[in-house]
mmCIF entry with sequence, helices, sheets and N, C-alpha, C, O atoms, coordinates in Angstrom:
data_MODEL
# 
_entry.id   MODEL 
# 
_entity.id                         1 
_entity.type                       polymer 
_entity.pdbx_number_of_molecules   1 
# 
_entity_poly.entity_id                      1 
_entity_poly.type                           'polypeptide(L)' 
_entity_poly.nstd_linkage                   no 
_entity_poly.nstd_monomer                   no 
_entity_poly.pdbx_seq_one_letter_code       NFQFSNIKVLYGGSIDGKNIKKFVKYKEIDGFLIGGASLKPKEIKNIIKSII 
_entity_poly.pdbx_seq_one_letter_code_can   NFQFSNIKVLYGGSIDGKNIKKFVKYKEIDGFLIGGASLKPKEIKNIIKSII 
_entity_poly.pdbx_strand_id                 A 
# 
loop_
_entity_poly_seq.entity_id 
_entity_poly_seq.num 
_entity_poly_seq.mon_id 
_entity_poly_seq.hetero 
1 1  ASN n 
1 2  PHE n 
1 3  GLN n 
1 4  PHE n 
1 5  SER n 
1 6  ASN n 
1 7  ILE n 
1 8  LYS n 
1 9  VAL n 
1 10 LEU n 
1 11 TYR n 
1 12 GLY n 
1 13 GLY n 
1 14 SER n 
1 15 ILE n 
1 16 ASP n 
1 17 GLY n 
1 18 LYS n 
1 19 ASN n 
1 20 ILE n 
1 21 LYS n 
1 22 LYS n 
1 23 PHE n 
1 24 VAL n 
1 25 LYS n 
1 26 TYR n 
1 27 LYS n 
1 28 GLU n 
1 29 ILE n 
1 30 ASP n 
1 31 GLY n 
1 32 PHE n 
1 33 LEU n 
1 34 ILE n 
1 35 GLY n 
1 36 GLY n 
1 37 ALA n 
1 38 SER n 
1 39 LEU n 
1 40 LYS n 
1 41 PRO n 
1 42 LYS n 
1 43 GLU n 
1 44 ILE n 
1 45 LYS n 
1 46 ASN n 
1 47 ILE n 
1 48 ILE n 
1 49 LYS n 
1 50 SER n 
1 51 ILE n 
1 52 ILE n 
# 
_struct_asym.id          A 
_struct_asym.entity_id   1 
# 
loop_
_struct_conf.conf_type_id 
_struct_conf.id 
_struct_conf.pdbx_PDB_helix_id 
_struct_conf.beg_label_comp_id 
_struct_conf.beg_label_asym_id 
_struct_conf.beg_label_seq_id 
_struct_conf.pdbx_beg_PDB_ins_code 
_struct_conf.end_label_comp_id 
_struct_conf.end_label_asym_id 
_struct_conf.end_label_seq_id 
_struct_conf.pdbx_end_PDB_ins_code 
_struct_conf.beg_auth_comp_id 
_struct_conf.beg_auth_asym_id 
_struct_conf.beg_auth_seq_id 
_struct_conf.end_auth_comp_id 
_struct_conf.end_auth_asym_id 
_struct_conf.end_auth_seq_id 
_struct_conf.pdbx_PDB_helix_class 
_struct_conf.details 
_struct_conf.pdbx_PDB_helix_length 
HELX_P HELX_P1 AA1 PHE A 4  ? ASN A 6  ? PHE A 4  ASN A 6  5 ? 3  
HELX_P HELX_P2 AA2 ILE A 20 ? VAL A 24 ? ILE A 20 VAL A 24 1 ? 5  
HELX_P HELX_P3 AA3 GLY A 36 ? LEU A 39 ? GLY A 36 LEU A 39 5 ? 4  
HELX_P HELX_P4 AA4 PRO A 41 ? ILE A 51 ? PRO A 41 ILE A 51 1 ? 11 
# 
_struct_conf_type.id          HELX_P 
_struct_conf_type.criteria    ? 
_struct_conf_type.reference   ? 
# 
_struct_sheet.id               AA1 
_struct_sheet.type             ? 
_struct_sheet.number_strands   2 
_struct_sheet.details          ? 
# 
_struct_sheet_order.sheet_id     AA1 
_struct_sheet_order.range_id_1   1 
_struct_sheet_order.range_id_2   2 
_struct_sheet_order.offset       ? 
_struct_sheet_order.sense        parallel 
# 
loop_
_struct_sheet_range.sheet_id 
_struct_sheet_range.id 
_struct_sheet_range.beg_label_comp_id 
_struct_sheet_range.beg_label_asym_id 
_struct_sheet_range.beg_label_seq_id 
_struct_sheet_range.pdbx_beg_PDB_ins_code 
_struct_sheet_range.end_label_comp_id 
_struct_sheet_range.end_label_asym_id 
_struct_sheet_range.end_label_seq_id 
_struct_sheet_range.pdbx_end_PDB_ins_code 
_struct_sheet_range.beg_auth_comp_id 
_struct_sheet_range.beg_auth_asym_id 
_struct_sheet_range.beg_auth_seq_id 
_struct_sheet_range.end_auth_comp_id 
_struct_sheet_range.end_auth_asym_id 
_struct_sheet_range.end_auth_seq_id 
AA1 1 LEU A 10 ? TYR A 11 ? LEU A 10 TYR A 11 
AA1 2 GLY A 31 ? PHE A 32 ? GLY A 31 PHE A 32 
# 
loop_
_atom_site.group_PDB 
_atom_site.id 
_atom_site.type_symbol 
_atom_site.label_atom_id 
_atom_site.label_alt_id 
_atom_site.label_comp_id 
_atom_site.label_asym_id 
_atom_site.label_entity_id 
_atom_site.label_seq_id 
_atom_site.pdbx_PDB_ins_code 
_atom_site.Cartn_x 
_atom_site.Cartn_y 
_atom_site.Cartn_z 
_atom_site.occupancy 
_atom_site.B_iso_or_equiv 
_atom_site.pdbx_formal_charge 
_atom_site.auth_seq_id 
_atom_site.auth_comp_id 
_atom_site.auth_asym_id 
_atom_site.auth_atom_id 
_atom_site.pdbx_PDB_model_num 
ATOM 1   N N  . ASN A 1 1  ? 123.364 93.921  122.935 1.00 0.00 ? 1  ASN A N  1 
ATOM 2   C CA . ASN A 1 1  ? 124.007 95.215  123.073 1.00 0.00 ? 1  ASN A CA 1 
ATOM 3   C C  . ASN A 1 1  ? 123.668 96.055  121.832 1.00 0.00 ? 1  ASN A C  1 
ATOM 4   O O  . ASN A 1 1  ? 124.124 95.752  120.729 1.00 0.00 ? 1  ASN A O  1 
ATOM 5   N N  . PHE A 1 2  ? 122.882 97.089  122.017 1.00 0.00 ? 2  PHE A N  1 
ATOM 6   C CA . PHE A 1 2  ? 122.401 97.919  120.911 1.00 0.00 ? 2  PHE A CA 1 
ATOM 7   C C  . PHE A 1 2  ? 123.471 98.897  120.451 1.00 0.00 ? 2  PHE A C  1 
ATOM 8   O O  . PHE A 1 2  ? 124.117 99.558  121.264 1.00 0.00 ? 2  PHE A O  1 
ATOM 9   N N  . GLN A 1 3  ? 123.649 98.981  119.132 1.00 0.00 ? 3  GLN A N  1 
ATOM 10  C CA . GLN A 1 3  ? 124.568 99.954  118.556 1.00 0.00 ? 3  GLN A CA 1 
ATOM 11  C C  . GLN A 1 3  ? 123.907 100.603 117.347 1.00 0.00 ? 3  GLN A C  1 
ATOM 12  O O  . GLN A 1 3  ? 123.304 99.922  116.518 1.00 0.00 ? 3  GLN A O  1 
ATOM 13  N N  . PHE A 1 4  ? 124.023 101.906 117.257 1.00 0.00 ? 4  PHE A N  1 
ATOM 14  C CA . PHE A 1 4  ? 123.441 102.613 116.120 1.00 0.00 ? 4  PHE A CA 1 
ATOM 15  C C  . PHE A 1 4  ? 124.081 102.193 114.801 1.00 0.00 ? 4  PHE A C  1 
ATOM 16  O O  . PHE A 1 4  ? 123.450 102.304 113.750 1.00 0.00 ? 4  PHE A O  1 
ATOM 17  N N  . SER A 1 5  ? 125.307 101.720 114.838 1.00 0.00 ? 5  SER A N  1 
ATOM 18  C CA . SER A 1 5  ? 125.972 101.317 113.598 1.00 0.00 ? 5  SER A CA 1 
ATOM 19  C C  . SER A 1 5  ? 125.309 100.095 112.969 1.00 0.00 ? 5  SER A C  1 
ATOM 20  O O  . SER A 1 5  ? 125.568 99.778  111.808 1.00 0.00 ? 5  SER A O  1 
ATOM 21  N N  . ASN A 1 6  ? 124.450 99.404  113.732 1.00 0.00 ? 6  ASN A N  1 
ATOM 22  C CA . ASN A 1 6  ? 123.747 98.232  113.204 1.00 0.00 ? 6  ASN A CA 1 
ATOM 23  C C  . ASN A 1 6  ? 122.451 98.594  112.493 1.00 0.00 ? 6  ASN A C  1 
ATOM 24  O O  . ASN A 1 6  ? 121.815 97.724  111.898 1.00 0.00 ? 6  ASN A O  1 
ATOM 25  N N  . ILE A 1 7  ? 122.051 99.853  112.542 1.00 0.00 ? 7  ILE A N  1 
ATOM 26  C CA . ILE A 1 7  ? 120.799 100.289 111.931 1.00 0.00 ? 7  ILE A CA 1 
ATOM 27  C C  . ILE A 1 7  ? 121.037 100.655 110.468 1.00 0.00 ? 7  ILE A C  1 
ATOM 28  O O  . ILE A 1 7  ? 121.956 101.409 110.146 1.00 0.00 ? 7  ILE A O  1 
ATOM 29  N N  . LYS A 1 8  ? 120.205 100.115 109.599 1.00 0.00 ? 8  LYS A N  1 
ATOM 30  C CA . LYS A 1 8  ? 120.270 100.445 108.176 1.00 0.00 ? 8  LYS A CA 1 
ATOM 31  C C  . LYS A 1 8  ? 119.204 101.496 107.875 1.00 0.00 ? 8  LYS A C  1 
ATOM 32  O O  . LYS A 1 8  ? 118.070 101.386 108.340 1.00 0.00 ? 8  LYS A O  1 
ATOM 33  N N  . VAL A 1 9  ? 119.565 102.503 107.106 1.00 0.00 ? 9  VAL A N  1 
ATOM 34  C CA . VAL A 1 9  ? 118.652 103.599 106.787 1.00 0.00 ? 9  VAL A CA 1 
ATOM 35  C C  . VAL A 1 9  ? 118.300 103.559 105.303 1.00 0.00 ? 9  VAL A C  1 
ATOM 36  O O  . VAL A 1 9  ? 119.178 103.579 104.441 1.00 0.00 ? 9  VAL A O  1 
ATOM 37  N N  . LEU A 1 10 ? 116.998 103.503 105.022 1.00 0.00 ? 10 LEU A N  1 
ATOM 38  C CA . LEU A 1 10 ? 116.500 103.601 103.652 1.00 0.00 ? 10 LEU A CA 1 
ATOM 39  C C  . LEU A 1 10 ? 115.807 104.943 103.501 1.00 0.00 ? 10 LEU A C  1 
ATOM 40  O O  . LEU A 1 10 ? 114.931 105.292 104.293 1.00 0.00 ? 10 LEU A O  1 
ATOM 41  N N  . TYR A 1 11 ? 116.201 105.689 102.485 1.00 0.00 ? 11 TYR A N  1 
ATOM 42  C CA . TYR A 1 11 ? 115.555 106.975 102.224 1.00 0.00 ? 11 TYR A CA 1 
ATOM 43  C C  . TYR A 1 11 ? 114.334 106.716 101.353 1.00 0.00 ? 11 TYR A C  1 
ATOM 44  O O  . TYR A 1 11 ? 114.442 106.088 100.300 1.00 0.00 ? 11 TYR A O  1 
ATOM 45  N N  . GLY A 1 12 ? 113.183 107.192 101.785 1.00 0.00 ? 12 GLY A N  1 
ATOM 46  C CA . GLY A 1 12 ? 111.947 106.938 101.061 1.00 0.00 ? 12 GLY A CA 1 
ATOM 47  C C  . GLY A 1 12 ? 111.271 108.183 100.540 1.00 0.00 ? 12 GLY A C  1 
ATOM 48  O O  . GLY A 1 12 ? 110.069 108.175 100.275 1.00 0.00 ? 12 GLY A O  1 
ATOM 49  N N  . GLY A 1 13 ? 112.027 109.249 100.391 1.00 0.00 ? 13 GLY A N  1 
ATOM 50  C CA . GLY A 1 13 ? 111.446 110.485 99.865  1.00 0.00 ? 13 GLY A CA 1 
ATOM 51  C C  . GLY A 1 13 ? 111.350 110.435 98.355  1.00 0.00 ? 13 GLY A C  1 
ATOM 52  O O  . GLY A 1 13 ? 111.466 109.372 97.746  1.00 0.00 ? 13 GLY A O  1 
ATOM 53  N N  . SER A 1 14 ? 111.143 111.562 97.776  1.00 0.00 ? 14 SER A N  1 
ATOM 54  C CA . SER A 1 14 ? 111.009 111.649 96.323  1.00 0.00 ? 14 SER A CA 1 
ATOM 55  C C  . SER A 1 14 ? 112.375 111.471 95.666  1.00 0.00 ? 14 SER A C  1 
ATOM 56  O O  . SER A 1 14 ? 113.267 112.303 95.836  1.00 0.00 ? 14 SER A O  1 
ATOM 57  N N  . ILE A 1 15 ? 112.529 110.394 94.925  1.00 0.00 ? 15 ILE A N  1 
ATOM 58  C CA . ILE A 1 15 ? 113.791 110.094 94.246  1.00 0.00 ? 15 ILE A CA 1 
ATOM 59  C C  . ILE A 1 15 ? 113.541 110.082 92.745  1.00 0.00 ? 15 ILE A C  1 
ATOM 60  O O  . ILE A 1 15 ? 112.556 109.523 92.263  1.00 0.00 ? 15 ILE A O  1 
ATOM 61  N N  . ASP A 1 16 ? 114.464 110.718 92.013  1.00 0.00 ? 16 ASP A N  1 
ATOM 62  C CA . ASP A 1 16 ? 114.407 110.640 90.554  1.00 0.00 ? 16 ASP A CA 1 
ATOM 63  C C  . ASP A 1 16 ? 115.833 110.687 90.013  1.00 0.00 ? 16 ASP A C  1 
ATOM 64  O O  . ASP A 1 16 ? 116.793 110.796 90.775  1.00 0.00 ? 16 ASP A O  1 
ATOM 65  N N  . GLY A 1 17 ? 115.956 110.605 88.729  1.00 0.00 ? 17 GLY A N  1 
ATOM 66  C CA . GLY A 1 17 ? 117.271 110.583 88.102  1.00 0.00 ? 17 GLY A CA 1 
ATOM 67  C C  . GLY A 1 17 ? 118.066 111.856 88.287  1.00 0.00 ? 17 GLY A C  1 
ATOM 68  O O  . GLY A 1 17 ? 119.287 111.855 88.129  1.00 0.00 ? 17 GLY A O  1 
ATOM 69  N N  . LYS A 1 18 ? 117.390 112.940 88.619  1.00 0.00 ? 18 LYS A N  1 
ATOM 70  C CA . LYS A 1 18 ? 118.064 114.226 88.801  1.00 0.00 ? 18 LYS A CA 1 
ATOM 71  C C  . LYS A 1 18 ? 118.582 114.426 90.223  1.00 0.00 ? 18 LYS A C  1 
ATOM 72  O O  . LYS A 1 18 ? 119.659 114.993 90.408  1.00 0.00 ? 18 LYS A O  1 
ATOM 73  N N  . ASN A 1 19 ? 117.836 113.972 91.232  1.00 0.00 ? 19 ASN A N  1 
ATOM 74  C CA . ASN A 1 19 ? 118.234 114.288 92.605  1.00 0.00 ? 19 ASN A CA 1 
ATOM 75  C C  . ASN A 1 19 ? 118.915 113.149 93.354  1.00 0.00 ? 19 ASN A C  1 
ATOM 76  O O  . ASN A 1 19 ? 119.409 113.359 94.462  1.00 0.00 ? 19 ASN A O  1 
ATOM 77  N N  . ILE A 1 20 ? 118.955 111.957 92.784  1.00 0.00 ? 20 ILE A N  1 
ATOM 78  C CA . ILE A 1 20 ? 119.524 110.840 93.524  1.00 0.00 ? 20 ILE A CA 1 
ATOM 79  C C  . ILE A 1 20 ? 121.016 111.029 93.806  1.00 0.00 ? 20 ILE A C  1 
ATOM 80  O O  . ILE A 1 20 ? 121.516 110.544 94.820  1.00 0.00 ? 20 ILE A O  1 
ATOM 81  N N  . LYS A 1 21 ? 121.722 111.721 92.931  1.00 0.00 ? 21 LYS A N  1 
ATOM 82  C CA . LYS A 1 21 ? 123.165 111.907 93.130  1.00 0.00 ? 21 LYS A CA 1 
ATOM 83  C C  . LYS A 1 21 ? 123.476 112.616 94.441  1.00 0.00 ? 21 LYS A C  1 
ATOM 84  O O  . LYS A 1 21 ? 124.459 112.284 95.103  1.00 0.00 ? 21 LYS A O  1 
ATOM 85  N N  . LYS A 1 22 ? 122.658 113.581 94.825  1.00 0.00 ? 22 LYS A N  1 
ATOM 86  C CA . LYS A 1 22 ? 122.953 114.296 96.071  1.00 0.00 ? 22 LYS A CA 1 
ATOM 87  C C  . LYS A 1 22 ? 122.669 113.425 97.298  1.00 0.00 ? 22 LYS A C  1 
ATOM 88  O O  . LYS A 1 22 ? 123.273 113.630 98.351  1.00 0.00 ? 22 LYS A O  1 
ATOM 89  N N  . PHE A 1 23 ? 121.761 112.458 97.171  1.00 0.00 ? 23 PHE A N  1 
ATOM 90  C CA . PHE A 1 23 ? 121.470 111.575 98.298  1.00 0.00 ? 23 PHE A CA 1 
ATOM 91  C C  . PHE A 1 23 ? 122.486 110.443 98.421  1.00 0.00 ? 23 PHE A C  1 
ATOM 92  O O  . PHE A 1 23 ? 122.772 109.984 99.527  1.00 0.00 ? 23 PHE A O  1 
ATOM 93  N N  . VAL A 1 24 ? 123.028 109.996 97.304  1.00 0.00 ? 24 VAL A N  1 
ATOM 94  C CA . VAL A 1 24 ? 124.019 108.919 97.317  1.00 0.00 ? 24 VAL A CA 1 
ATOM 95  C C  . VAL A 1 24 ? 125.274 109.351 98.076  1.00 0.00 ? 24 VAL A C  1 
ATOM 96  O O  . VAL A 1 24 ? 125.987 108.504 98.613  1.00 0.00 ? 24 VAL A O  1 
ATOM 97  N N  . LYS A 1 25 ? 125.548 110.630 98.128  1.00 0.00 ? 25 LYS A N  1 
ATOM 98  C CA . LYS A 1 25 ? 126.734 111.154 98.813  1.00 0.00 ? 25 LYS A CA 1 
ATOM 99  C C  . LYS A 1 25 ? 126.727 110.880 100.316 1.00 0.00 ? 25 LYS A C  1 
ATOM 100 O O  . LYS A 1 25 ? 127.787 110.778 100.934 1.00 0.00 ? 25 LYS A O  1 
ATOM 101 N N  . TYR A 1 26 ? 125.536 110.762 100.905 1.00 0.00 ? 26 TYR A N  1 
ATOM 102 C CA . TYR A 1 26 ? 125.440 110.588 102.351 1.00 0.00 ? 26 TYR A CA 1 
ATOM 103 C C  . TYR A 1 26 ? 125.741 109.151 102.742 1.00 0.00 ? 26 TYR A C  1 
ATOM 104 O O  . TYR A 1 26 ? 125.003 108.235 102.379 1.00 0.00 ? 26 TYR A O  1 
ATOM 105 N N  . LYS A 1 27 ? 126.831 108.954 103.486 1.00 0.00 ? 27 LYS A N  1 
ATOM 106 C CA . LYS A 1 27 ? 127.206 107.598 103.886 1.00 0.00 ? 27 LYS A CA 1 
ATOM 107 C C  . LYS A 1 27 ? 126.198 106.992 104.869 1.00 0.00 ? 27 LYS A C  1 
ATOM 108 O O  . LYS A 1 27 ? 126.183 105.778 105.068 1.00 0.00 ? 27 LYS A O  1 
ATOM 109 N N  . GLU A 1 28 ? 125.362 107.829 105.479 1.00 0.00 ? 28 GLU A N  1 
ATOM 110 C CA . GLU A 1 28 ? 124.370 107.331 106.433 1.00 0.00 ? 28 GLU A CA 1 
ATOM 111 C C  . GLU A 1 28 ? 123.179 106.653 105.746 1.00 0.00 ? 28 GLU A C  1 
ATOM 112 O O  . GLU A 1 28 ? 122.429 105.917 106.387 1.00 0.00 ? 28 GLU A O  1 
ATOM 113 N N  . ILE A 1 29 ? 123.009 106.900 104.458 1.00 0.00 ? 29 ILE A N  1 
ATOM 114 C CA . ILE A 1 29 ? 121.900 106.300 103.710 1.00 0.00 ? 29 ILE A CA 1 
ATOM 115 C C  . ILE A 1 29 ? 122.390 105.000 103.079 1.00 0.00 ? 29 ILE A C  1 
ATOM 116 O O  . ILE A 1 29 ? 123.342 104.992 102.298 1.00 0.00 ? 29 ILE A O  1 
ATOM 117 N N  . ASP A 1 30 ? 121.720 103.899 103.432 1.00 0.00 ? 30 ASP A N  1 
ATOM 118 C CA . ASP A 1 30 ? 122.120 102.579 102.949 1.00 0.00 ? 30 ASP A CA 1 
ATOM 119 C C  . ASP A 1 30 ? 121.364 102.129 101.703 1.00 0.00 ? 30 ASP A C  1 
ATOM 120 O O  . ASP A 1 30 ? 121.785 101.187 101.031 1.00 0.00 ? 30 ASP A O  1 
ATOM 121 N N  . GLY A 1 31 ? 120.262 102.786 101.393 1.00 0.00 ? 31 GLY A N  1 
ATOM 122 C CA . GLY A 1 31 ? 119.478 102.397 100.227 1.00 0.00 ? 31 GLY A CA 1 
ATOM 123 C C  . GLY A 1 31 ? 118.301 103.326 100.034 1.00 0.00 ? 31 GLY A C  1 
ATOM 124 O O  . GLY A 1 31 ? 118.128 104.297 100.771 1.00 0.00 ? 31 GLY A O  1 
ATOM 125 N N  . PHE A 1 32 ? 117.493 103.016 99.034  1.00 0.00 ? 32 PHE A N  1 
ATOM 126 C CA . PHE A 1 32 ? 116.379 103.889 98.672  1.00 0.00 ? 32 PHE A CA 1 
ATOM 127 C C  . PHE A 1 32 ? 115.111 103.081 98.442  1.00 0.00 ? 32 PHE A C  1 
ATOM 128 O O  . PHE A 1 32 ? 115.151 101.971 97.911  1.00 0.00 ? 32 PHE A O  1 
ATOM 129 N N  . LEU A 1 33 ? 113.995 103.651 98.846  1.00 0.00 ? 33 LEU A N  1 
ATOM 130 C CA . LEU A 1 33 ? 112.672 103.129 98.508  1.00 0.00 ? 33 LEU A CA 1 
ATOM 131 C C  . LEU A 1 33 ? 112.141 104.030 97.407  1.00 0.00 ? 33 LEU A C  1 
ATOM 132 O O  . LEU A 1 33 ? 111.794 105.185 97.653  1.00 0.00 ? 33 LEU A O  1 
ATOM 133 N N  . ILE A 1 34 ? 112.080 103.512 96.222  1.00 0.00 ? 34 ILE A N  1 
ATOM 134 C CA . ILE A 1 34 ? 111.662 104.328 95.086  1.00 0.00 ? 34 ILE A CA 1 
ATOM 135 C C  . ILE A 1 34 ? 110.167 104.127 94.881  1.00 0.00 ? 34 ILE A C  1 
ATOM 136 O O  . ILE A 1 34 ? 109.716 103.022 94.579  1.00 0.00 ? 34 ILE A O  1 
ATOM 137 N N  . GLY A 1 35 ? 109.413 105.187 95.044  1.00 0.00 ? 35 GLY A N  1 
ATOM 138 C CA . GLY A 1 35 ? 107.954 105.117 94.968  1.00 0.00 ? 35 GLY A CA 1 
ATOM 139 C C  . GLY A 1 35 ? 107.428 105.251 93.556  1.00 0.00 ? 35 GLY A C  1 
ATOM 140 O O  . GLY A 1 35 ? 107.569 104.339 92.741  1.00 0.00 ? 35 GLY A O  1 
ATOM 141 N N  . GLY A 1 36 ? 106.816 106.396 93.268  1.00 0.00 ? 36 GLY A N  1 
ATOM 142 C CA . GLY A 1 36 ? 106.165 106.641 91.985  1.00 0.00 ? 36 GLY A CA 1 
ATOM 143 C C  . GLY A 1 36 ? 107.080 106.469 90.788  1.00 0.00 ? 36 GLY A C  1 
ATOM 144 O O  . GLY A 1 36 ? 106.636 106.047 89.720  1.00 0.00 ? 36 GLY A O  1 
ATOM 145 N N  . ALA A 1 37 ? 108.348 106.791 90.957  1.00 0.00 ? 37 ALA A N  1 
ATOM 146 C CA . ALA A 1 37 ? 109.297 106.653 89.847  1.00 0.00 ? 37 ALA A CA 1 
ATOM 147 C C  . ALA A 1 37 ? 109.454 105.195 89.423  1.00 0.00 ? 37 ALA A C  1 
ATOM 148 O O  . ALA A 1 37 ? 109.837 104.918 88.286  1.00 0.00 ? 37 ALA A O  1 
ATOM 149 N N  . SER A 1 38 ? 109.161 104.267 90.324  1.00 0.00 ? 38 SER A N  1 
ATOM 150 C CA . SER A 1 38 ? 109.303 102.847 89.993  1.00 0.00 ? 38 SER A CA 1 
ATOM 151 C C  . SER A 1 38 ? 108.272 102.393 88.965  1.00 0.00 ? 38 SER A C  1 
ATOM 152 O O  . SER A 1 38 ? 108.416 101.323 88.373  1.00 0.00 ? 38 SER A O  1 
ATOM 153 N N  . LEU A 1 39 ? 107.243 103.190 88.752  1.00 0.00 ? 39 LEU A N  1 
ATOM 154 C CA . LEU A 1 39 ? 106.205 102.852 87.774  1.00 0.00 ? 39 LEU A CA 1 
ATOM 155 C C  . LEU A 1 39 ? 106.512 103.397 86.385  1.00 0.00 ? 39 LEU A C  1 
ATOM 156 O O  . LEU A 1 39 ? 105.762 103.175 85.434  1.00 0.00 ? 39 LEU A O  1 
ATOM 157 N N  . LYS A 1 40 ? 107.631 104.117 86.285  1.00 0.00 ? 40 LYS A N  1 
ATOM 158 C CA . LYS A 1 40 ? 108.011 104.750 85.018  1.00 0.00 ? 40 LYS A CA 1 
ATOM 159 C C  . LYS A 1 40 ? 109.350 104.175 84.555  1.00 0.00 ? 40 LYS A C  1 
ATOM 160 O O  . LYS A 1 40 ? 110.397 104.562 85.075  1.00 0.00 ? 40 LYS A O  1 
ATOM 161 N N  . PRO A 1 41 ? 109.332 103.258 83.588  1.00 0.00 ? 41 PRO A N  1 
ATOM 162 C CA . PRO A 1 41 ? 110.576 102.611 83.148  1.00 0.00 ? 41 PRO A CA 1 
ATOM 163 C C  . PRO A 1 41 ? 111.698 103.586 82.778  1.00 0.00 ? 41 PRO A C  1 
ATOM 164 O O  . PRO A 1 41 ? 112.859 103.337 83.101  1.00 0.00 ? 41 PRO A O  1 
ATOM 165 N N  . LYS A 1 42 ? 111.369 104.683 82.110  1.00 0.00 ? 42 LYS A N  1 
ATOM 166 C CA . LYS A 1 42 ? 112.411 105.653 81.732  1.00 0.00 ? 42 LYS A CA 1 
ATOM 167 C C  . LYS A 1 42 ? 113.041 106.292 82.966  1.00 0.00 ? 42 LYS A C  1 
ATOM 168 O O  . LYS A 1 42 ? 114.245 106.549 82.990  1.00 0.00 ? 42 LYS A O  1 
ATOM 169 N N  . GLU A 1 43 ? 112.233 106.546 83.983  1.00 0.00 ? 43 GLU A N  1 
ATOM 170 C CA . GLU A 1 43 ? 112.762 107.172 85.206  1.00 0.00 ? 43 GLU A CA 1 
ATOM 171 C C  . GLU A 1 43 ? 113.659 106.202 85.969  1.00 0.00 ? 43 GLU A C  1 
ATOM 172 O O  . GLU A 1 43 ? 114.697 106.601 86.496  1.00 0.00 ? 43 GLU A O  1 
ATOM 173 N N  . ILE A 1 44 ? 113.266 104.937 86.030  1.00 0.00 ? 44 ILE A N  1 
ATOM 174 C CA . ILE A 1 44 ? 114.119 103.926 86.672  1.00 0.00 ? 44 ILE A CA 1 
ATOM 175 C C  . ILE A 1 44 ? 115.453 103.846 85.939  1.00 0.00 ? 44 ILE A C  1 
ATOM 176 O O  . ILE A 1 44 ? 116.510 103.772 86.567  1.00 0.00 ? 44 ILE A O  1 
ATOM 177 N N  . LYS A 1 45 ? 115.403 103.862 84.634  1.00 0.00 ? 45 LYS A N  1 
ATOM 178 C CA . LYS A 1 45 ? 116.630 103.839 83.832  1.00 0.00 ? 45 LYS A CA 1 
ATOM 179 C C  . LYS A 1 45 ? 117.502 105.048 84.162  1.00 0.00 ? 45 LYS A C  1 
ATOM 180 O O  . LYS A 1 45 ? 118.716 104.904 84.306  1.00 0.00 ? 45 LYS A O  1 
ATOM 181 N N  . ASN A 1 46 ? 116.912 106.227 84.284  1.00 0.00 ? 46 ASN A N  1 
ATOM 182 C CA . ASN A 1 46 ? 117.662 107.439 84.626  1.00 0.00 ? 46 ASN A CA 1 
ATOM 183 C C  . ASN A 1 46 ? 118.273 107.341 86.020  1.00 0.00 ? 46 ASN A C  1 
ATOM 184 O O  . ASN A 1 46 ? 119.407 107.772 86.231  1.00 0.00 ? 46 ASN A O  1 
ATOM 185 N N  . ILE A 1 47 ? 117.539 106.786 86.958  1.00 0.00 ? 47 ILE A N  1 
ATOM 186 C CA . ILE A 1 47 ? 118.051 106.623 88.325  1.00 0.00 ? 47 ILE A CA 1 
ATOM 187 C C  . ILE A 1 47 ? 119.266 105.706 88.313  1.00 0.00 ? 47 ILE A C  1 
ATOM 188 O O  . ILE A 1 47 ? 120.301 106.025 88.899  1.00 0.00 ? 47 ILE A O  1 
ATOM 189 N N  . ILE A 1 48 ? 119.136 104.579 87.651  1.00 0.00 ? 48 ILE A N  1 
ATOM 190 C CA . ILE A 1 48 ? 120.247 103.618 87.598  1.00 0.00 ? 48 ILE A CA 1 
ATOM 191 C C  . ILE A 1 48 ? 121.454 104.230 86.908  1.00 0.00 ? 48 ILE A C  1 
ATOM 192 O O  . ILE A 1 48 ? 122.579 104.086 87.388  1.00 0.00 ? 48 ILE A O  1 
ATOM 193 N N  . LYS A 1 49 ? 121.241 104.905 85.799  1.00 0.00 ? 49 LYS A N  1 
ATOM 194 C CA . LYS A 1 49 ? 122.348 105.550 85.081  1.00 0.00 ? 49 LYS A CA 1 
ATOM 195 C C  . LYS A 1 49 ? 123.050 106.588 85.954  1.00 0.00 ? 49 LYS A C  1 
ATOM 196 O O  . LYS A 1 49 ? 124.263 106.769 85.852  1.00 0.00 ? 49 LYS A O  1 
ATOM 197 N N  . SER A 1 50 ? 122.299 107.262 86.802  1.00 0.00 ? 50 SER A N  1 
ATOM 198 C CA . SER A 1 50 ? 122.865 108.315 87.642  1.00 0.00 ? 50 SER A CA 1 
ATOM 199 C C  . SER A 1 50 ? 123.780 107.785 88.731  1.00 0.00 ? 50 SER A C  1 
ATOM 200 O O  . SER A 1 50 ? 124.668 108.499 89.197  1.00 0.00 ? 50 SER A O  1 
ATOM 201 N N  . ILE A 1 51 ? 123.575 106.536 89.142  1.00 0.00 ? 51 ILE A N  1 
ATOM 202 C CA . ILE A 1 51 ? 124.355 106.037 90.280  1.00 0.00 ? 51 ILE A CA 1 
ATOM 203 C C  . ILE A 1 51 ? 125.424 105.021 89.907  1.00 0.00 ? 51 ILE A C  1 
ATOM 204 O O  . ILE A 1 51 ? 126.202 104.600 90.763  1.00 0.00 ? 51 ILE A O  1 
ATOM 205 N N  . ILE A 1 52 ? 125.471 104.621 88.633  1.00 0.00 ? 52 ILE A N  1 
ATOM 206 C CA . ILE A 1 52 ? 126.540 103.676 88.263  1.00 0.00 ? 52 ILE A CA 1 
ATOM 207 C C  . ILE A 1 52 ? 127.615 104.366 87.457  1.00 0.00 ? 52 ILE A C  1 
ATOM 208 O O  . ILE A 1 52 ? 128.592 103.731 87.059  1.00 0.00 ? 52 ILE A O  1 
# 
């Protein structure tokens, strides 16, 4: 029995320490695929700091 509530959504757009806060607000987003920012240690640190 298929239910949309069983679907997990990962946002894979451009994520950085500045814009992640507006995406975290959406309860429909279950996680993030961090692309280019994942190659920059300072940016990963900024992303983590922004959401904790």
